[in-house]
N, CA, C and O of each residue as an XYZ file, in Angstrom:
500
protein
N      -3.416     26.461     11.601
C      -3.983     25.286     11.448
C      -5.067     24.787     10.915
O      -5.932     25.659     11.000
N      -5.465     23.894     10.435
C      -6.297     23.333      9.755
C      -6.980     22.446     10.656
O      -6.401     21.424     11.026
N      -8.136     22.711     11.052
C      -8.977     21.918     11.766
C      -8.876     20.327     11.944
O      -9.130     19.807     13.031
N      -8.559     19.712     11.021
C      -7.980     18.103     11.006
C      -6.534     17.946     11.362
O      -6.115     16.811     11.591
N      -5.688     19.038     11.434
C      -4.393     19.005     11.502
C      -3.600     18.434     12.643
O      -4.427     18.333     13.549
N      -2.675     18.093     12.995
C      -1.927     17.567     14.136
C      -0.963     18.177     14.028
O      -0.412     18.286     12.933
N      -0.504     18.731     15.104
C       0.680     19.468     15.561
C       1.830     18.829     16.234
O       2.622     19.423     16.965
N       1.865     17.427     15.897
C       3.070     16.578     16.199
C       2.584     15.857     15.021
O       1.445     15.765     14.562
N       4.087     15.196     14.503
C       4.045     14.374     13.362
C       3.008     12.695     13.731
O       2.042     12.250     13.110
N       3.621     12.212     14.785
C       2.764     11.265     15.337
C       2.438     11.150     16.907
O       3.332     11.235     17.749
N       1.219     10.969     17.200
C       0.533     10.844     18.354
C       0.617      9.413     19.151
O       1.131      9.433     20.269
N       0.265      8.509     18.764
C       0.592      6.959     19.236
C       1.271      5.976     18.382
O       0.709      5.130     17.685
N       2.553      6.171     18.504
C       3.407      5.574     18.030
C       3.426      4.064     17.699
O       3.706      3.442     16.675
N       3.007      3.683     18.995
C       2.451      2.038     18.778
C       1.352      1.592     18.207
O       1.199      0.441     17.799
N       0.344      2.699     18.140
C      -0.613      2.179     17.205
C      -0.305      2.342     15.634
O      -0.725      1.721     14.658
N       0.547      3.363     15.761
C       0.717      3.448     14.090
C       1.604      2.509     13.413
O       1.705      2.383     12.192
N       2.447      1.646     14.606
C       3.130      0.687     14.048
C       2.370     -0.819     13.678
O       2.656     -1.647     12.814
N       1.389     -0.805     14.610
C       0.717     -1.878     14.717
C      -0.292     -1.755     13.330
O      -0.526     -2.702     12.579
N      -0.819     -0.395     13.175
C      -1.651     -0.533     12.014
C      -0.838     -0.735     10.531
O      -1.325     -1.154      9.481
N       0.549     -0.301     10.790
C       1.478     -0.379      9.604
C       1.686     -1.923      8.964
O       1.682     -2.348      7.809
N       1.861     -2.521     10.216
C       1.861     -3.721      9.860
C       0.968     -4.553      9.506
O       1.331     -5.484      8.787
N      -0.472     -4.453      9.914
C      -1.576     -5.109      9.555
C      -1.952     -4.660      8.151
O      -2.660     -5.410      7.479
N      -1.532     -3.485      7.644
C      -2.181     -3.149      6.204
C      -1.899     -4.233      5.317
O      -1.054     -5.060      5.661
N      -2.506     -4.347      4.193
C      -2.254     -5.078      3.257
C      -1.160     -4.810      2.289
O      -0.960     -3.608      2.114
N      -0.331     -5.691      1.553
C       0.839     -5.501      0.632
C       0.361     -4.285     -0.352
O      -0.730     -3.857     -0.727
N       1.608     -3.976     -0.559
C       1.070     -2.966     -2.215
C       0.525     -3.571     -3.183
O      -0.264     -2.961     -3.905
N       0.832     -4.918     -3.405
C      -0.103     -5.664     -4.692
C      -1.448     -6.221     -4.209
O      -2.275     -6.689     -4.992
N      -1.633     -6.146     -2.842
C      -3.110     -6.592     -2.814
C      -3.925     -5.241     -2.662
O      -5.153     -5.195     -2.728
N      -2.998     -4.003     -2.423
C      -4.049     -2.672     -2.349
C      -4.062     -2.443     -3.808
O      -4.997     -1.701     -4.108
N      -3.218     -2.890     -5.017
C      -3.265     -2.337     -6.176
C      -4.580     -3.038     -7.172
O      -5.264     -2.566     -8.080
N      -4.531     -4.578     -6.408
C      -5.704     -5.669     -6.575
C      -7.041     -5.015     -6.262
O      -7.984     -4.991     -7.054
N      -7.045     -4.550     -5.191
C      -8.152     -3.707     -4.855
C      -8.696     -2.762     -5.568
O      -9.896     -2.808     -5.840
N      -7.650     -1.443     -6.113
C      -8.275     -0.480     -6.615
C      -8.682     -0.735     -7.734
O      -9.586      0.007     -8.117
N      -8.200     -1.897     -8.760
C      -8.338     -2.267     -9.658
C     -10.104     -2.921     -9.948
O     -10.901     -2.690    -10.857
N     -10.178     -3.640     -8.938
C     -11.661     -4.157     -8.492
C     -12.587     -2.954     -8.086
O     -13.700     -2.794     -8.588
N     -12.145     -2.275     -7.316
C     -13.219     -1.388     -7.069
C     -13.623     -0.287     -8.122
O     -14.719      0.266     -8.031
N     -12.473      0.117     -9.411
C     -12.448      0.871    -10.178
C     -13.137      0.254    -10.926
O     -13.661      0.952    -11.795
N     -13.459     -1.237    -10.965
C     -14.679     -1.893    -11.805
C     -15.824     -1.977    -11.169
O     -16.826     -2.451    -11.706
N     -15.801     -1.514     -9.920
C     -17.544     -1.452     -9.494
C     -17.845      0.063     -9.561
O     -18.909      0.540     -9.166
N     -16.684      0.892    -10.167
C     -17.495      2.241     -9.959
C     -18.543      2.706    -11.073
O     -19.244      3.710    -11.197
N     -18.284      1.151    -12.090
C     -19.527      1.680    -13.371
C     -20.709      1.259    -13.021
O     -20.944      0.068    -12.814
N     -21.599      2.221    -12.915
C     -23.271      1.573    -12.644
C     -23.599      0.225    -13.339
O     -24.083     -0.722    -12.720
N     -23.265      0.191    -14.855
C     -23.744     -0.748    -15.430
C     -23.134     -2.078    -15.022
O     -23.762     -3.137    -15.059
N     -22.113     -1.982    -14.704
C     -21.330     -3.302    -14.313
C     -22.050     -3.545    -12.755
O     -22.307     -4.671    -12.330
N     -22.306     -2.360    -12.044
C     -22.933     -2.754    -10.565
C     -24.179     -3.349    -10.753
O     -24.600     -4.120     -9.891
N     -24.956     -3.059    -11.942
C     -26.241     -3.504    -11.986
C     -26.166     -5.049    -12.336
O     -26.923     -5.916    -11.900
N     -25.055     -5.231    -13.251
C     -25.151     -6.817    -13.508
C     -24.739     -7.720    -12.607
O     -24.909     -8.930    -12.760
N     -24.044     -7.080    -11.387
C     -23.496     -7.648    -10.445
C     -24.776     -7.849     -9.383
O     -24.921     -8.891     -8.744
N     -25.682     -6.709     -9.285
C     -26.685     -6.961     -8.663
C     -27.404     -8.011     -8.970
O     -27.589     -8.927     -8.168
N     -27.961     -7.987    -10.350
C     -28.816     -9.164    -10.862
C     -28.263    -10.641    -10.752
O     -28.872    -11.702    -10.619
N     -27.250    -10.436    -10.826
C     -26.287    -11.946    -10.423
C     -26.315    -12.488     -8.588
O     -26.139    -13.550     -7.990
N     -26.652    -11.020     -8.202
C     -26.746    -11.400     -6.603
C     -28.144    -12.003     -6.301
O     -28.382    -12.704     -5.317
N     -29.133    -11.618     -7.351
C     -30.630    -11.568     -6.805
C     -30.808    -12.792     -7.815
O     -31.386    -13.721     -7.251
N     -30.508    -13.040     -9.032
C     -30.972    -14.150     -9.596
C     -29.845    -15.310     -9.960
O     -29.963    -16.160    -10.843
N     -28.725    -15.135     -9.060
C     -28.105    -16.627     -9.305
C     -27.236    -16.849    -10.542
O     -26.375    -16.038    -10.884
N     -27.433    -17.698    -11.034
C     -26.372    -17.931    -12.332
C     -27.484    -17.713    -13.517
O     -28.572    -18.276    -13.642
N     -26.834    -16.656    -14.399
C     -27.821    -16.270    -15.666
C     -26.763    -16.460    -16.673
O     -25.545    -16.544    -16.515
N     -27.518    -16.511    -17.799
C     -27.161    -16.588    -19.148
C     -26.831    -15.091    -19.702
O     -27.333    -14.186    -19.036
N     -26.113    -14.738    -20.745
C     -25.565    -13.108    -21.151
C     -26.937    -12.716    -21.602
O     -27.365    -11.597    -21.318
N     -27.658    -13.578    -22.293
C     -29.151    -12.462    -22.859
C     -29.770    -12.619    -21.620
O     -30.714    -11.834    -21.707
N     -29.794    -12.829    -21.178
C     -30.926    -12.871    -19.674
C     -30.629    -11.684    -19.063
O     -31.416    -10.753    -18.892
N     -29.244    -11.741    -18.670
C     -28.768    -10.842    -17.653
C     -28.573     -9.311    -18.135
O     -28.412     -8.338    -17.398
N     -28.634     -9.329    -19.801
C     -28.676     -8.058    -20.824
C     -30.355     -7.531    -20.588
O     -30.805     -6.387    -20.528
N     -30.862     -8.504    -20.515
C     -32.948     -8.063    -20.782
C     -32.904     -7.608    -19.139
O     -33.330     -6.472    -18.926
N     -32.454     -8.345    -18.015
C     -32.731     -7.956    -16.642
C     -31.916     -6.567    -16.683
O     -32.542     -5.669    -16.120
N     -31.060     -6.294    -17.047
C     -30.220     -4.753    -16.555
C     -30.508     -3.720    -17.824
O     -29.817     -2.702    -17.796
N     -31.270     -3.823    -18.734
C     -31.418     -3.094    -19.691
C     -30.169     -2.721    -20.752
O     -30.055     -1.602    -21.252
N     -29.389     -3.668    -20.976
C     -28.070     -3.361    -21.287
C     -27.901     -4.177    -22.889
O     -28.305     -5.337    -22.968
N     -27.466     -3.696    -23.771
C     -27.456     -4.421    -25.032
C     -26.303     -5.465    -24.943
O     -25.264     -5.245    -24.321
N     -26.597     -6.743    -25.687
C     -25.938     -7.917    -25.482
C     -24.512     -7.732    -25.608
O     -23.827     -8.483    -24.914
N     -23.828     -6.778    -26.445
C     -22.298     -6.344    -26.648
C     -21.889     -5.820    -25.100
O     -21.006     -6.381    -24.451
N     -22.620     -4.718    -24.621
C     -22.341     -4.353    -23.522
C     -22.289     -5.223    -22.336
O     -21.405     -5.284    -21.481
N     -23.376     -5.878    -22.429
C     -23.210     -7.112    -21.167
C     -21.976     -8.196    -21.237
O     -21.352     -8.700    -20.303
N     -21.836     -8.384    -22.627
C     -20.921     -9.339    -22.666
C     -19.330     -8.603    -22.280
O     -18.572     -9.164    -21.489
N     -19.020     -7.476    -22.862
C     -18.064     -6.555    -22.633
C     -17.810     -6.274    -20.855
O     -16.690     -6.428    -20.368
N     -18.888     -5.892    -20.097
C     -19.023     -5.837    -18.356
C     -18.437     -7.208    -18.316
O     -17.225     -7.383    -18.198
N     -19.396     -8.287    -18.426
C     -18.782     -9.699    -18.001
C     -17.282    -10.048    -18.039
O     -16.523    -10.409    -17.140
N     -17.045     -9.786    -19.626
C     -15.371     -9.946    -19.599
C     -14.555     -9.362    -18.444
O     -13.840     -9.980    -17.655
N     -14.826     -7.922    -18.508
C     -14.094     -7.412    -17.649
C     -14.282     -7.746    -16.181
O     -13.316     -7.652    -15.424
N     -15.325     -8.084    -15.790
C     -15.441     -8.873    -14.365
C     -14.816     -9.910    -14.247
O     -14.200     -9.945    -13.182
N     -14.637    -11.197    -15.164
C     -14.165    -12.296    -15.008
C     -12.876    -12.297    -14.928
O     -12.205    -13.188    -14.408
N     -12.271    -10.818    -15.687
C     -10.862    -11.187    -15.650
C     -10.282    -10.630    -14.446
O      -9.123    -10.939    -14.166
N     -11.084     -9.679    -13.537
C     -10.827     -9.544    -12.301
C     -11.329    -10.487    -11.116
O     -11.298    -10.135     -9.937
N     -11.830    -11.821    -11.595
C     -12.363    -13.024    -10.645
C     -13.458    -12.218     -9.815
O     -13.624    -12.279     -8.596
N     -14.163    -11.457    -10.721
C     -15.285    -11.058     -9.497
C     -16.559    -12.099     -9.809
O     -17.344    -12.501     -8.950
N     -16.592    -12.474    -11.352
C     -17.588    -13.443    -11.836
C     -17.051    -14.569    -12.592
O     -16.140    -14.418    -13.405
N     -17.695    -15.905    -12.296
C     -16.965    -16.817    -13.104
C     -18.314    -17.293    -14.323
O     -19.486    -16.929    -14.424
N     -17.574    -18.135    -15.011
C     -18.513    -18.658    -16.338
C     -18.147    -20.093    -16.288
O     -17.089    -20.683    -16.066
N     -19.699    -20.574    -16.644
C     -19.584    -21.846    -17.024
C     -20.453    -22.432    -18.176
O     -21.681    -22.507    -18.124
N     -19.782    -22.788    -19.090
C     -20.457    -23.219    -20.299
C     -20.873    -24.393    -20.586
O     -20.311    -25.344    -20.043
N     -21.760    -24.581    -21.337
C     -22.866    -25.755    -21.277
C     -23.271    -25.694    -23.157
O     -24.334    -25.213    -23.548
N     -22.420    -26.156    -23.931
C     -22.727    -26.134    -25.210
C     -22.009    -24.542    -25.868
O     -20.879    -24.051    -25.874
N     -23.156    -24.187    -26.297
C     -22.632    -22.525    -26.854
C     -23.331    -21.535    -26.326
O     -23.456    -20.437    -26.868
N     -24.005    -21.969    -24.854
C     -24.627    -20.780    -24.197
C     -23.355    -20.782    -22.779
O     -22.655    -21.739    -22.445
N     -23.376    -19.687    -22.292
C     -21.966    -19.101    -21.204
C     -23.059    -18.469    -20.076
O     -23.811    -17.511    -20.254
N     -22.906    -19.348    -18.790
C     -23.699    -18.907    -17.608
C     -22.929    -18.398    -16.777
O     -21.988    -19.074    -16.360
N     -23.137    -17.026    -16.305
C     -22.332    -16.294    -15.289
C     -22.975    -16.391    -13.765
O     -24.139    -16.596    -13.418
N     -22.072    -16.222    -13.179
C     -22.502    -16.009    -11.489
C     -21.428    -15.282    -10.677
O     -20.271    -15.267    -11.097
N     -21.763    -14.674     -9.523
C     -20.756    -14.298     -8.733
C     -19.712    -15.165     -8.583
O     -19.995    -16.346     -8.784
N     -18.476    -14.887     -8.256
C     -17.463    -15.590     -8.121
C     -17.488    -16.314     -6.950
O     -17.379    -17.540     -6.970
N     -17.617    -15.703     -5.960
C     -17.416    -16.619     -4.538
C     -18.455    -15.664     -3.446
O     -18.878    -14.539     -3.714
N     -18.700    -16.353     -2.306
C     -19.283    -15.795     -1.307
C     -18.472    -14.162     -0.876
O     -19.109    -13.216     -0.413
N     -17.418    -14.143     -1.073
C     -16.871    -12.947     -0.785
C     -17.170    -11.747     -1.547
O     -17.173    -10.574     -1.173
N     -17.436    -12.283     -2.750
C     -18.156    -10.906     -3.644
C     -19.206    -10.794     -3.419
O     -19.507     -9.610     -3.573
N     -20.388    -11.627     -2.984
C     -21.507    -11.861     -2.717
C     -21.857    -10.989     -1.627
O     -22.714    -10.116     -1.760
N     -21.070    -11.237     -0.281
C     -20.964    -10.368      0.951
C     -20.518     -9.117      0.649
O     -20.990     -8.229      1.358
N     -19.570     -8.710     -0.390
C     -19.139     -7.166     -0.493
C     -20.295     -6.436     -1.116
O     -20.647     -5.313     -0.753
N     -20.802     -7.051     -1.963
C     -22.132     -6.466     -2.699
C     -23.276     -6.409     -1.744
O     -23.910     -5.360     -1.633
N     -23.504     -7.195     -1.227
C     -24.827     -7.179     -0.356
C     -24.567     -6.362      0.517
O     -25.399     -5.467      0.662
N     -23.532     -6.354      1.276
C     -23.034     -5.222      2.067
C     -23.206     -3.627      1.677
O     -23.864     -2.790      2.294
N     -22.428     -3.447      0.478
C     -22.616     -2.096     -0.177
C     -24.111     -1.705     -0.589
O     -24.415     -0.539     -0.340
N     -24.933     -2.383     -1.090
C     -26.242     -2.612     -1.333
C     -27.041     -1.942      0.054
O     -27.626     -0.863      0.141
N     -26.847     -2.937      1.025
C     -27.262     -2.536      2.595
C     -26.957     -1.295      2.944
O     -27.851     -0.604      3.433
N     -25.717     -0.784      2.778
C     -25.313      0.481      3.334
C     -25.967      1.341      2.651
O     -26.532      2.253      3.255
N     -26.049      1.246      1.112
C     -26.314      2.315      0.628
C     -28.004      2.895      0.854
O     -28.478      4.021      1.004
N     -28.592      1.540      0.793
C     -30.171      1.652      1.420
C     -30.250      2.209      2.883
O     -31.098      2.958      3.366
N     -29.385      1.769      3.336
C     -29.299      2.499      4.795
C     -29.207      3.908      5.239
O     -29.750      4.462      6.194
N     -28.216      4.472      4.132
C     -27.658      6.001      4.463
C     -28.361      6.876      3.358
O     -28.215      8.089      3.207
N     -29.268      5.903      2.503
C     -30.186      7.196      1.589
C     -30.995      8.106      2.570
O     -31.581      7.775      3.601
N     -30.878      9.349      1.983
C     -31.570     10.396      2.773
C     -31.040     11.048      4.162
O     -31.581     11.940      4.816
N     -29.731     10.298      4.451
C     -28.971     10.831      5.832
C     -28.123     12.138      5.128
O     -27.613     12.009      4.015
N     -28.040     13.300      5.836
C     -26.964     14.101      5.761
C     -25.727     13.961      5.427
O     -25.028     13.832      6.432
N     -25.084     13.924      4.360
C     -23.612     13.994      4.250
C     -22.716     14.877      5.413
O     -22.830     16.102      5.459
N     -21.812     14.132      6.349
C     -20.777     14.918      7.103
C     -19.829     15.924      6.431
O     -19.064     16.756      6.918
N     -20.088     15.622      5.279
C     -19.031     16.034      4.367
C     -18.666     17.660      4.178
O     -17.772     18.006      3.406
């Protein structure tokens, strides 16, 4: 038997039932998977970290801050906007981007804090 394997299909049926009721819907899980997929790209994460630090910024400033081309930054922002991770405000011909809401800011801030906290720690894998 595998070290992490159970010898029975369910040990705590009440807990399993409660967890199943509390799990997000299939649609929500699909949305989350798409959002986390977007966040798996270092360039887009850099873009979001710049917005976390700098607040509202235009595309050219974001490109300069993150070391991306204008077209690369625009493409990343378009993808993030489609998943409601960032929002845009237009002023004349200029477009200014910011993180969509406090949930996105909190998620990113916690992820960065976690990554910094665990740097150098041994992996249990």
